[in-house]
Each structure stands twice: as structure tokens, then as C-alpha cells.
py3Dmol code that shows the C-alpha trace and the ligand (Angstrom):
import py3Dmol

protein = """\
ATOM      1  CA  MET A   1       0.000   0.000   0.000  1.00  0.00           C
ATOM      2  CA  MET A   2       1.009   3.631  -0.329  1.00  0.00           C
ATOM      3  CA  GLY A   3       2.371   6.140   2.210  1.00  0.00           C
ATOM      4  CA  PRO A   4      -0.842   8.091   2.942  1.00  0.00           C
ATOM      5  CA  THR A   5      -2.685   4.823   3.600  1.00  0.00           C
ATOM      6  CA  HIS A   6       0.042   3.600   5.951  1.00  0.00           C
ATOM      7  CA  ALA A   7       0.282   6.952   7.746  1.00  0.00           C
ATOM      8  CA  ALA A   8      -3.440   6.879   8.497  1.00  0.00           C
ATOM      9  CA  ALA A   9      -3.288   3.249   9.657  1.00  0.00           C
ATOM     10  CA  GLY A  10      -0.294   4.126  11.846  1.00  0.00           C
ATOM     11  CA  MET A  11      -2.257   6.920  13.503  1.00  0.00           C
ATOM     12  CA  ILE A  12      -5.197   4.639  14.245  1.00  0.00           C
ATOM     13  CA  ALA A  13      -2.921   1.936  15.658  1.00  0.00           C
ATOM     14  CA  ALA A  14      -1.241   4.534  17.874  1.00  0.00           C
ATOM     15  CA  GLU A  15      -4.633   5.819  19.014  1.00  0.00           C
ATOM     16  CA  LEU A  16      -5.639   2.281  19.996  1.00  0.00           C
ATOM     17  CA  VAL A  17      -2.525   1.917  22.150  1.00  0.00           C
ATOM     18  CA  LEU A  18      -3.021   5.349  23.695  1.00  0.00           C
ATOM     19  CA  GLY A  19      -6.682   4.598  24.380  1.00  0.00           C
ATOM     20  CA  VAL A  20      -6.170   1.125  25.837  1.00  0.00           C
ATOM     21  CA  SER A  21      -3.309   2.463  27.992  1.00  0.00           C
ATOM     22  CA  HIS A  22      -5.431   5.404  29.205  1.00  0.00           C
ATOM     23  CA  ALA A  23      -2.603   7.721  28.169  1.00  0.00           C
ATOM     24  CA  PRO A  24      -2.905  11.316  29.406  1.00  0.00           C
ATOM     25  CA  PRO A  25      -4.367  13.684  26.775  1.00  0.00           C
ATOM     26  CA  ILE A  26      -1.062  15.515  26.485  1.00  0.00           C
ATOM     27  CA  TYR A  27       0.537  12.349  25.041  1.00  0.00           C
ATOM     28  CA  TRP A  28      -2.007  11.922  22.251  1.00  0.00           C
ATOM     29  CA  PRO A  29      -0.733  14.419  19.642  1.00  0.00           C
ATOM     30  CA  ILE A  30       2.865  13.206  19.824  1.00  0.00           C
ATOM     31  CA  GLY A  31       1.806   9.559  20.024  1.00  0.00           C
ATOM     32  CA  ILE A  32      -0.376   9.905  16.935  1.00  0.00           C
ATOM     33  CA  ALA A  33       2.398  11.719  15.050  1.00  0.00           C
ATOM     34  CA  LEU A  34       4.888   8.995  16.016  1.00  0.00           C
ATOM     35  CA  GLY A  35       2.431   6.331  14.861  1.00  0.00           C
ATOM     36  CA  ALA A  36       2.052   8.033  11.480  1.00  0.00           C
ATOM     37  CA  ALA A  37       5.818   8.353  11.051  1.00  0.00           C
ATOM     38  CA  ALA A  38       6.458   4.757  12.084  1.00  0.00           C
ATOM     39  CA  GLY A  39       3.696   3.635   9.748  1.00  0.00           C
ATOM     40  CA  ILE A  40       5.776   4.509   6.709  1.00  0.00           C
ATOM     41  CA  ILE A  41       9.134   3.159   7.952  1.00  0.00           C
ATOM     42  CA  PRO A  42       8.878  -0.452   6.656  1.00  0.00           C
ATOM     43  CA  ASP A  43       8.697   0.755   3.033  1.00  0.00           C
ATOM     44  CA  ILE A  44      12.234   2.123   3.290  1.00  0.00           C
ATOM     45  CA  ASP A  45      12.941  -1.065   1.324  1.00  0.00           C
ATOM     46  CA  HIS A  46      11.039   0.312  -1.712  1.00  0.00           C
ATOM     47  CA  PRO A  47      12.979   2.558  -4.145  1.00  0.00           C
ATOM     48  CA  SER A  48      10.113   5.025  -4.636  1.00  0.00           C
ATOM     49  CA  SER A  49       9.088   5.305  -0.988  1.00  0.00           C
ATOM     50  CA  PHE A  50       9.170   8.625   0.862  1.00  0.00           C
ATOM     51  CA  LEU A  51      11.944   7.565   3.273  1.00  0.00           C
ATOM     52  CA  ASN A  52      13.998   5.761   0.658  1.00  0.00           C
ATOM     53  CA  GLN A  53      14.227   8.927  -1.416  1.00  0.00           C
ATOM     54  CA  ARG A  54      14.798  11.372   1.452  1.00  0.00           C
ATOM     55  CA  LEU A  55      16.992   9.715   4.084  1.00  0.00           C
ATOM     56  CA  PRO A  56      20.765   9.783   3.543  1.00  0.00           C
ATOM     57  CA  LEU A  57      20.995   5.997   3.710  1.00  0.00           C
ATOM     58  CA  GLY A  58      17.505   5.351   2.370  1.00  0.00           C
ATOM     59  CA  SER A  59      18.579   4.284  -1.093  1.00  0.00           C
ATOM     60  CA  THR A  60      21.345   2.125   0.384  1.00  0.00           C
ATOM     61  CA  ALA A  61      18.799   0.400   2.600  1.00  0.00           C
ATOM     62  CA  GLY A  62      16.532   0.008  -0.401  1.00  0.00           C
ATOM     63  CA  MET A  63      19.253  -1.725  -2.390  1.00  0.00           C
ATOM     64  CA  ALA A  64      20.184  -4.013   0.510  1.00  0.00           C
ATOM     65  CA  LEU A  65      16.634  -5.097   1.300  1.00  0.00           C
ATOM     66  CA  ASN A  66      14.014  -6.832  -0.802  1.00  0.00           C
ATOM     67  CA  HIS A  67      10.620  -5.155  -0.764  1.00  0.00           C
ATOM     68  CA  ARG A  68       8.205  -6.556   1.860  1.00  0.00           C
ATOM     69  CA  HIS A  69      10.741  -8.975   3.250  1.00  0.00           C
ATOM     70  CA  PHE A  70      12.700  -8.265   6.493  1.00  0.00           C
ATOM     71  CA  THR A  71      11.248  -4.815   7.246  1.00  0.00           C
ATOM     72  CA  HIS A  72       7.732  -6.251   6.939  1.00  0.00           C
ATOM     73  CA  SER A  73       8.202  -8.995   9.548  1.00  0.00           C
ATOM     74  CA  ILE A  74       7.406  -9.690  13.171  1.00  0.00           C
ATOM     75  CA  VAL A  75      11.146  -9.923  13.888  1.00  0.00           C
ATOM     76  CA  ALA A  76      11.741  -6.429  12.459  1.00  0.00           C
ATOM     77  CA  THR A  77       8.847  -5.087  14.526  1.00  0.00           C
ATOM     78  CA  LEU A  78      10.317  -6.592  17.715  1.00  0.00           C
ATOM     79  CA  LEU A  79      13.795  -5.260  16.883  1.00  0.00           C
ATOM     80  CA  PHE A  80      12.297  -1.832  16.188  1.00  0.00           C
ATOM     81  CA  SER A  81      10.638  -1.950  19.621  1.00  0.00           C
ATOM     82  CA  VAL A  82      13.849  -2.978  21.389  1.00  0.00           C
ATOM     83  CA  TYR A  83      15.784  -0.277  19.514  1.00  0.00           C
ATOM     84  CA  LEU A  84      13.284   2.446  20.438  1.00  0.00           C
ATOM     85  CA  HIS A  85      13.292   1.498  24.122  1.00  0.00           C
ATOM     86  CA  TRP A  86      17.109   1.476  24.080  1.00  0.00           C
ATOM     87  CA  LEU A  87      17.370   4.755  22.120  1.00  0.00           C
ATOM     88  CA  TRP A  88      14.786   6.726  24.075  1.00  0.00           C
ATOM     89  CA  PRO A  89      14.663   5.337  27.647  1.00  0.00           C
ATOM     90  CA  MET A  90      13.429   8.700  28.924  1.00  0.00           C
ATOM     91  CA  VAL A  91      10.359   8.683  26.649  1.00  0.00           C
ATOM     92  CA  PRO A  92       7.187   7.285  28.294  1.00  0.00           C
ATOM     93  CA  GLY A  93       6.650   3.656  27.350  1.00  0.00           C
ATOM     94  CA  VAL A  94       3.141   4.293  26.049  1.00  0.00           C
ATOM     95  CA  LEU A  95       4.538   6.640  23.378  1.00  0.00           C
ATOM     96  CA  LEU A  96       7.113   4.058  22.335  1.00  0.00           C
ATOM     97  CA  ASN A  97       4.420   1.383  22.201  1.00  0.00           C
ATOM     98  CA  ALA A  98       2.230   3.678  20.089  1.00  0.00           C
ATOM     99  CA  THR A  99       5.171   4.083  17.715  1.00  0.00           C
ATOM    100  CA  VAL A 100       5.694   0.330  17.476  1.00  0.00           C
ATOM    101  CA  ALA A 101       1.959  -0.119  16.856  1.00  0.00           C
ATOM    102  CA  GLY A 102       2.242   2.309  13.954  1.00  0.00           C
ATOM    103  CA  TYR A 103       5.087   0.248  12.517  1.00  0.00           C
ATOM    104  CA  PHE A 104       3.205  -3.028  12.908  1.00  0.00           C
ATOM    105  CA  SER A 105       0.063  -1.542  11.347  1.00  0.00           C
ATOM    106  CA  HIS A 106       2.077  -1.202   8.140  1.00  0.00           C
ATOM    107  CA  VAL A 107       2.969  -4.883   8.196  1.00  0.00           C
ATOM    108  CA  MET A 108      -0.668  -5.829   8.812  1.00  0.00           C
ATOM    109  CA  ILE A 109      -2.126  -3.528   6.131  1.00  0.00           C
ATOM    110  CA  ASP A 110       0.283  -4.976   3.579  1.00  0.00           C
ATOM    111  CA  GLU A 111      -1.180  -8.398   4.358  1.00  0.00           C
ATOM    112  CA  LEU A 112      -4.148  -7.263   2.231  1.00  0.00           C
ATOM    113  CA  ASN A 113      -1.824  -7.167  -0.771  1.00  0.00           C
ATOM    114  CA  PRO A 114      -1.745 -10.364  -2.881  1.00  0.00           C
ATOM    115  CA  GLU A 115       2.060 -10.249  -2.943  1.00  0.00           C
ATOM    116  CA  GLY A 116       2.066 -10.425   0.877  1.00  0.00           C
ATOM    117  CA  ASP A 117       4.862  -9.892   3.418  1.00  0.00           C
ATOM    118  CA  GLN A 118       7.656 -12.126   4.620  1.00  0.00           C
ATOM    119  CA  LEU A 119       5.862 -11.891   7.958  1.00  0.00           C
ATOM    120  CA  LEU A 120       7.737 -14.782   9.575  1.00  0.00           C
ATOM    121  CA  TRP A 121      11.197 -13.713   8.373  1.00  0.00           C
ATOM    122  CA  PRO A 122      13.691 -15.474   8.233  1.00  0.00           C
ATOM    123  CA  LEU A 123      11.270 -18.165   7.040  1.00  0.00           C
ATOM    124  CA  PRO A 124      10.934 -17.664   3.283  1.00  0.00           C
ATOM    125  CA  TRP A 125       7.149 -17.611   2.871  1.00  0.00           C
ATOM    126  CA  MET A 126       5.360 -14.533   1.579  1.00  0.00           C
ATOM    127  CA  ILE A 127       2.136 -14.478   3.570  1.00  0.00           C
ATOM    128  CA  SER A 128      -0.994 -12.702   2.325  1.00  0.00           C
ATOM    129  CA  LEU A 129      -4.626 -12.639   3.366  1.00  0.00           C
ATOM    130  CA  ALA A 130      -5.421 -12.777  -0.355  1.00  0.00           C
ATOM    131  CA  ARG A 131      -4.840 -16.537  -0.145  1.00  0.00           C
ATOM    132  CA  ILE A 132      -8.012 -16.856   1.935  1.00  0.00           C
ATOM    133  CA  LEU A 133      -9.916 -13.620   1.268  1.00  0.00           C
ATOM    134  CA  PRO A 134     -11.036 -12.679  -2.267  1.00  0.00           C
ATOM    135  CA  TYR A 135     -10.996  -9.331  -4.057  1.00  0.00           C
ATOM    136  CA  PRO A 136     -12.225  -6.725  -3.113  1.00  0.00           C
ATOM    137  CA  ILE A 137     -11.465  -7.579   0.531  1.00  0.00           C
ATOM    138  CA  THR A 138      -7.824  -7.973  -0.490  1.00  0.00           C
ATOM    139  CA  PHE A 139      -6.289  -5.918  -3.307  1.00  0.00           C
ATOM    140  CA  SER A 140      -3.075  -4.676  -4.884  1.00  0.00           C
ATOM    141  CA  THR A 141      -1.328  -1.397  -4.121  1.00  0.00           C
ATOM    142  CA  GLU A 142      -2.934   1.560  -5.934  1.00  0.00           C
ATOM    143  CA  ASP A 143      -6.086  -0.447  -6.658  1.00  0.00           C
ATOM    144  CA  TRP A 144      -9.178   1.732  -6.376  1.00  0.00           C
ATOM    145  CA  MET A 145     -10.062  -0.247  -3.233  1.00  0.00           C
ATOM    146  CA  GLU A 146      -6.957   1.229  -1.590  1.00  0.00           C
ATOM    147  CA  ILE A 147      -7.090   4.740  -3.008  1.00  0.00           C
ATOM    148  CA  VAL A 148     -10.837   5.345  -2.836  1.00  0.00           C
ATOM    149  CA  ILE A 149     -12.145   3.067  -0.101  1.00  0.00           C
ATOM    150  CA  LEU A 150      -9.433   2.040   2.397  1.00  0.00           C
ATOM    151  CA  ARG A 151      -7.453   5.274   2.442  1.00  0.00           C
ATOM    152  CA  ASN A 152     -10.514   7.503   2.780  1.00  0.00           C
ATOM    153  CA  ALA A 153     -12.063   5.224   5.410  1.00  0.00           C
ATOM    154  CA  LEU A 154      -8.852   5.322   7.456  1.00  0.00           C
ATOM    155  CA  TRP A 155      -8.517   9.095   7.211  1.00  0.00           C
ATOM    156  CA  ILE A 156     -12.182   9.617   8.132  1.00  0.00           C
ATOM    157  CA  LEU A 157     -11.608   7.316  11.117  1.00  0.00           C
ATOM    158  CA  VAL A 158      -8.487   9.307  12.080  1.00  0.00           C
ATOM    159  CA  ILE A 159     -10.434  12.575  11.992  1.00  0.00           C
ATOM    160  CA  LEU A 160     -13.411  11.114  13.882  1.00  0.00           C
ATOM    161  CA  THR A 161     -11.248   9.625  16.615  1.00  0.00           C
ATOM    162  CA  ILE A 162      -9.182  12.798  17.018  1.00  0.00           C
ATOM    163  CA  VAL A 163     -12.354  14.897  17.282  1.00  0.00           C
ATOM    164  CA  GLN A 164     -14.070  12.311  19.486  1.00  0.00           C
ATOM    165  CA  PRO A 165     -11.406  10.192  21.286  1.00  0.00           C
ATOM    166  CA  LYS A 166     -14.095   8.272  23.176  1.00  0.00           C
ATOM    167  CA  LEU A 167     -14.729   6.352  19.923  1.00  0.00           C
ATOM    168  CA  ILE A 168     -11.444   4.499  20.599  1.00  0.00           C
TER     169      ILE A 168
END
"""
ligand_1 = """\
1
ZN
Zn 5.014 -1.989 2.815
"""
view = py3Dmol.view(width=600, height=400)
view.addModel(protein, "pdb")
view.setStyle({"model": 0}, {"cartoon": {"style": "trace"}})
view.addModel(ligand_1, "xyz")
view.setStyle({"model": 1}, {"stick": {}})
view.zoomTo()
view.show()
């Protein structure tokens, strides 16, 4: 899926963590922003992704990694979590968990793609919900189901839950 879709999913995942954790209201804006940012990180392995084109080592990472393999796995998500907690020990845990949720939302949303993720890296299988769920429940990147339906639904949900956090 594309960056705006993943950013919205990352925000919603972060909101879920913030809501379940009963995070103080002051944490919500930064937690949601961190979730959105983390939601686009896994696609650093794609040559045309936002991070790949803008980070100093983005293109190097893109060349070293196959798209939707390591960065789209449970292992990468766990390593990202460990790294964040090591890097920012002074940051409240709920914000770090919201960030990790944003990252993992990317991995989960890409499960809708027929190409799938190497979710269980280092095991070689590309796993996709498209193997059990038909179109239009699962669909390719840039399909109208992503651009028109999923992306808009996610962004409407983001706006609704920011305006009315009790929906979470
Ligand atoms: Zn991806």
C-alpha cells in the first residue's frame, strides 16, 4: 500500500494503544504523530518510498533489502521496539508502544496485498490474506479499493477519533 494509507493506519494503531493504555491527553498528539511516522518506515525497502528517497541511507537500505521482506516482519517489529526502548529510555513507554503499533500496522495492512509480506522472516514464505480472502477484501497497491475506499475510510476514522477520542 502507499504512504498516505500507511500513515493513516499508523495513527489509528497509535490511538488504539493510547486509548487502551489510558494515556494522558497531552501524550495523544505526539503519540499519533509517532504512529504516522512509524507507519511509513517499513517501506524504506522500496525505491520510490518517501523515506527511501529522502533519508541519507535510504537508497542504500533500499538496495540491501528486498521489498516486503525483512522490514515487513514480526522480527523487524520486535527489533524496532527494542531499539526504540534502548534509544529513548526517557520517553514514556506508552509513546514508544504507540510508535511500534504504527510500525506493525504497516505490516498488517500490507497483508491485504496479494504479494504479501515475509511476515515470519527469516522463514521464506510470503504471507498474504489474499490466499483466503477474495478481491475486493484484499487488493493490490494503488487499486481503487486502496485509493478510494481504504485510504478515505482510514482518514475519516483518524479525523473522527481525534475529534471524538471516546470512539477508541
Ligand atoms: Zn510496505
